[in-house]
C-alpha positions as CSV (number, residue, x, y, z in Angstrom):
1,M,-23.6,-12.5,4.3
2,C,-22.2,-9.5,6.1
3,D,-23.1,-8.8,9.7
4,R,-24.6,-5.3,9.5
5,S,-26.3,-5.1,12.9
6,A,-24.1,-2.2,13.9
7,V,-24.5,0.0,10.8
8,T,-27.0,2.7,10.2
9,R,-28.9,3.6,7.1
10,T,-29.1,7.0,5.7
11,G,-29.3,9.1,2.5
12,R,-26.4,10.9,0.8
13,T,-25.0,13.6,2.9
14,A,-22.5,16.4,2.3
15,R,-19.0,15.6,3.6
16,S,-15.4,16.6,2.9
17,A,-14.3,16.1,-0.6
18,R,-11.3,14.2,0.4
19,A,-10.9,11.1,2.6
20,R,-9.2,12.0,5.8
21,R,-6.3,9.9,7.1
22,R,-5.1,9.8,10.7
23,P,-3.0,7.4,12.7
24,A,-4.7,4.6,14.4
25,A,-2.7,4.9,17.6
26,G,-4.7,4.7,20.7
27,R,-7.5,2.6,19.3
28,R,-8.3,-0.8,20.6
29,A,-6.2,-0.1,23.7
30,G,-7.8,-3.0,25.5
31,R,-6.6,-5.5,22.9
32,I,-2.9,-4.7,23.4
33,G,-2.6,-4.8,27.2
34,W,-1.2,-8.3,27.2
35,V,1.9,-7.2,25.2
36,W,3.2,-4.5,27.5
37,L,5.4,-6.9,29.6
38,V,6.9,-8.2,26.3
39,L,7.6,-4.7,25.2
40,V,9.3,-3.7,28.5
41,V,11.5,-6.7,28.4
42,A,12.4,-6.1,24.8
43,V,13.5,-2.6,25.5
44,A,15.4,-3.5,28.7
45,L,17.3,-6.1,26.7
46,G,18.3,-3.5,24.1
47,A,15.9,-4.6,21.3
48,G,14.9,-1.0,20.9
49,L,12.0,0.9,19.3
50,P,11.5,-1.2,16.2
51,V,10.7,-4.3,18.3
52,W,8.5,-2.3,20.6
53,S,6.5,-0.8,17.6
54,E,6.2,-4.2,15.9
55,A,4.9,-6.0,19.0
56,R,2.4,-3.3,19.7
57,E,1.1,-3.3,16.1
58,S,1.0,-7.1,16.1
59,A,-1.3,-7.0,19.2
60,R,-3.9,-5.2,17.0
61,F,-4.1,-8.3,14.8
62,P,-3.6,-11.2,17.1
63,V,-2.8,-14.7,15.7
64,T,-3.6,-17.6,18.0
65,A,-1.3,-20.5,18.4
66,A,-3.8,-22.7,16.6
67,D,-3.9,-20.3,13.6
68,L,-0.1,-20.2,13.5
69,D,0.2,-24.0,13.7
70,R,-2.3,-24.4,10.9
71,A,-0.5,-21.8,8.7
72,R,2.8,-23.6,9.2
73,T,1.3,-27.0,8.4
74,E,-0.5,-25.7,5.3
75,L,2.6,-23.8,4.1
76,A,4.7,-27.0,4.4
77,A,2.1,-28.8,2.3
78,L,2.0,-26.3,-0.6
79,E,3.7,-27.3,-3.8
80,V,6.9,-25.3,-4.5
81,K,7.8,-24.5,-8.1
82,G,8.4,-21.6,-10.5
83,R,5.9,-19.2,-11.8
84,A,4.0,-20.1,-15.0
85,P,4.1,-17.5,-17.8
86,R,1.6,-14.6,-17.4
87,T,0.5,-15.2,-21.0
88,G,-3.2,-15.1,-21.4
89,Y,-3.9,-13.3,-18.1
90,D,-6.7,-10.8,-18.1
91,R,-9.0,-9.6,-15.3
92,D,-11.9,-10.9,-17.3
93,Q,-10.6,-14.4,-16.9
94,F,-12.0,-14.2,-13.4
95,G,-15.4,-13.1,-14.4
96,P,-17.2,-9.8,-14.1
97,A,-15.7,-7.6,-11.4
98,W,-17.5,-7.8,-8.1
99,A,-20.2,-10.3,-9.0
100,D,-23.0,-11.1,-6.5
101,V,-21.8,-14.6,-6.0
102,D,-23.6,-15.1,-2.7
103,R,-26.9,-13.9,-4.2
104,N,-27.7,-11.5,-1.4
105,G,-28.6,-8.7,-3.8
106,C,-25.3,-6.7,-3.2
107,D,-22.1,-6.8,-5.2
108,T,-19.0,-8.1,-3.6
109,R,-17.2,-4.8,-3.3
110,N,-20.1,-3.3,-1.3
111,D,-20.3,-6.5,0.8
112,V,-16.6,-6.1,1.8
113,L,-16.9,-2.4,2.5
114,A,-19.9,-3.1,4.7
115,R,-17.9,-5.8,6.5
116,D,-14.6,-4.0,7.0
117,L,-15.7,-0.3,7.6
118,A,-17.0,1.1,10.8
119,D,-19.9,3.6,11.1
120,V,-21.2,2.6,7.7
121,T,-24.1,4.4,6.0
122,F,-25.9,3.2,2.9
123,E,-27.6,5.0,0.0
124,D,-31.4,5.1,0.4
125,G,-33.4,2.7,-1.8
126,T,-30.5,0.2,-2.2
127,H,-31.7,-2.3,0.5
128,E,-28.5,-1.5,2.4
129,C,-26.2,-2.5,-0.5
130,V,-24.5,0.6,-1.7
131,V,-22.1,1.9,0.9
132,L,-21.9,5.7,1.0
133,T,-19.6,6.4,3.9
134,G,-17.6,4.7,6.6
135,T,-14.3,4.6,8.5
136,L,-11.5,2.2,7.6
137,D,-8.9,1.2,10.2
138,D,-6.5,0.2,7.5
139,P,-4.5,-3.0,8.3
140,Y,-1.8,-2.3,5.6
141,T,-0.7,1.2,6.8
142,G,-2.2,1.6,10.3
143,D,-4.0,4.7,9.2
144,V,-7.6,5.5,9.7
145,I,-9.3,6.6,6.5
146,D,-12.7,8.3,6.2
147,F,-14.3,6.7,3.1
148,E,-16.9,8.6,1.0
149,R,-18.4,7.2,-2.2
150,G,-17.7,9.5,-5.1
151,P,-14.7,10.9,-7.0
152,N,-12.4,9.7,-4.2
153,S,-13.8,6.3,-3.7
154,A,-10.5,4.7,-4.8
155,D,-8.9,6.0,-1.6
156,V,-10.3,2.8,-0.2
157,Q,-9.9,-0.3,-2.4
158,I,-10.7,-3.9,-2.2
159,D,-7.5,-6.0,-2.3
160,H,-7.2,-9.6,-3.4
161,V,-4.9,-10.9,-0.6
162,V,-3.6,-13.4,-3.1
163,A,-3.5,-11.3,-6.3
164,L,-5.4,-12.6,-9.3
165,S,-2.4,-12.4,-11.5
166,D,-0.3,-14.2,-9.0
167,A,-3.0,-16.9,-8.8
168,W,-3.0,-17.1,-12.6
169,Q,0.7,-17.8,-12.7
170,K,0.5,-20.4,-9.9
171,G,-2.4,-22.7,-10.8
172,A,-5.5,-20.7,-11.7
173,Q,-4.8,-21.0,-15.5
174,Q,-5.9,-24.6,-15.1
175,W,-9.2,-23.8,-13.4
176,D,-12.6,-23.6,-15.0
177,A,-14.3,-20.2,-15.3
178,E,-16.6,-20.8,-12.4
179,T,-13.8,-21.6,-10.0
180,R,-11.9,-18.4,-11.1
181,R,-15.1,-16.3,-10.6
182,R,-15.6,-17.8,-7.1
183,F,-11.9,-17.1,-6.2
184,A,-12.1,-13.5,-7.3
185,N,-15.1,-12.9,-5.1
186,D,-14.2,-15.1,-2.1
187,P,-14.5,-12.9,1.1
188,A,-11.6,-14.9,2.7
189,N,-9.3,-13.4,0.0
190,L,-10.7,-9.9,0.1
191,L,-9.8,-6.9,2.3
192,A,-10.8,-3.2,2.2
193,V,-7.5,-1.4,2.4
194,D,-5.6,1.9,1.6
195,G,-5.8,2.5,-2.1
196,P,-2.2,3.7,-2.6
197,A,-0.9,0.7,-0.6
198,N,-2.9,-1.6,-2.8
199,G,-1.5,0.0,-5.9
200,A,2.0,-0.4,-4.6
201,K,1.4,-4.1,-4.0
202,G,0.2,-4.8,-7.5
203,D,0.4,-8.5,-8.1
204,G,3.2,-9.1,-5.7
205,D,3.5,-12.2,-3.6
206,A,5.0,-12.4,-0.1
207,A,8.6,-12.4,-1.5
208,T,8.1,-9.0,-3.3
209,W,5.6,-7.1,-1.1
210,L,4.4,-7.1,2.5
211,P,2.2,-4.5,4.2
212,P,4.1,-1.4,5.4
213,S,2.5,-2.0,8.9
214,T,4.9,-4.6,10.2
215,G,2.4,-5.7,12.8
216,Y,0.0,-7.0,10.2
217,R,2.4,-9.1,8.3
218,C,1.9,-12.3,10.3
219,A,-1.9,-12.2,9.9
220,Y,-1.5,-11.2,6.2
221,V,0.9,-14.1,5.4
222,A,-1.3,-16.6,7.4
223,R,-4.2,-15.5,5.3
224,Q,-2.3,-15.9,2.0
225,V,-1.3,-19.4,3.1
226,R,-4.8,-20.3,4.0
227,V,-6.2,-19.1,0.6
228,K,-3.5,-20.8,-1.4
229,A,-4.0,-24.1,0.5
230,A,-7.8,-23.9,0.0
231,Y,-7.5,-23.4,-3.8
232,G,-4.5,-25.6,-4.4
233,L,-2.2,-22.8,-5.6
234,W,1.6,-23.3,-5.5
235,V,4.3,-21.0,-4.2
236,T,7.8,-20.2,-5.4
237,H,10.9,-21.0,-3.4
238,A,11.4,-17.3,-2.6
239,E,7.8,-16.9,-1.6
240,R,7.8,-19.9,0.7
241,D,10.9,-18.7,2.4
242,A,9.5,-15.2,2.9
243,M,6.2,-16.7,4.3
244,S,8.2,-18.9,6.7
245,R,10.2,-16.0,8.0
246,Q,7.1,-14.0,8.7
247,L,5.4,-16.9,10.5
248,D,8.5,-17.4,12.6
249,A,8.2,-13.7,13.7
250,C,4.6,-13.9,14.7
251,V,3.5,-12.5,18.1
252,V,1.0,-15.1,19.4
253,A,-2.0,-13.9,21.4
254,R,-2.2,-15.2,24.9
């Protein structure tokens, strides 16, 4: 179930025909205060702007020491081997898109939109299920996107953090239909994100694609590791090495 205590309910209203994007700089200022000393030291030592920017972005998505330890432990336990053939993969192998697996009356896509967007409004008569508008602080790009249901709905998409095709090639072929359906609709593996960034990712794993926003990469990889561990999926050698590098670069919240 999604926590919707902070959202409002309204009918369809006229808004701009195109989702608006703007940088997220300046938001959540209180969450990044702890990092300023690190930034000053980094610049003083000649690390330069990239380290400054990455540390500041990482502060928006803090990873605790416990989270990092768990991710490293789980990564070390994942089986490592090559991809299985993609033969037989089809989206339908994971059941109908956006099924109502939690039986709350809302499909999974709208559940995730309601969870991840701010200032959400719903279509009248849908029991607060159909999201009409909202604002996404996109973790993949760092942009803020104004979502509006309609012709441009795809500007905000729901990403499978571990892509379905990737899962298919690394263990999901062996699952029964119900396990695949549950995986495809598991909130732990779903994020509302920038549509073009999601398209660029495709079915890539951590060895072939990471979020453009470098500050989110630690949290992203930790989430992939947790999902793969929970479902018993394996990783390739290149994928494990890429995950390990990102975890080693994590900025830990204090």
